[in-house]
C-alpha positions, -999 to 999 in steps of 0.1 A, spaced: 0 0 0 27 25 10 48 21 -22 18 26 -44 8 57 -25 43 72 -27 44 65 -64 10 81 -69 20 112 -48 52 115 -68 34 114 -101 7 138 -91 32 163 -76 54 161 -107 24 167 -130 13 197 -108 48 212 -109 51 207 -147 17 223 -152 26 254 -131 58 258 -151 40 255 -184 14 280 -172 40 305 -161 58 301 -194 26 307 -214 16 339 -195 52 352 -198 53 345 -235 20 362 -242 28 392 -221 63 397 -236 48 395 -270 24 423 -261 53 447 -256 37 465 -226 64 471 -200 39 476 -171 21 443 -180 55 425 -183 65 437 -148 33 426 -132 32 392 -150 69 385 -142 62 392 -105 32 369 -105 48 341 -125 79 341 -103 58 341 -71 38 311 -85 69 291 -93 91 299 -63 80 297 -27 74 329 -7 102 320 17 127 324 -12 121 362 -13 127 369 24 160 384 33 187 362 48 183 379 82 146 370 83 152 333 76 152 309 105 
């Protein structure tokens, strides 16, 4: 039972991570093609925050 659950959890999490990456890529691609600098800045911030955890953006002194 445990090996099957671990394999299923691994496959589901890998598919989720792949999907988030493809989504971030798609939004970045369409925004960069628009040529609007304000939209590019907002989309970049949102795409990076979707891909990287929030703890990555804290300063080193704030990390535990």
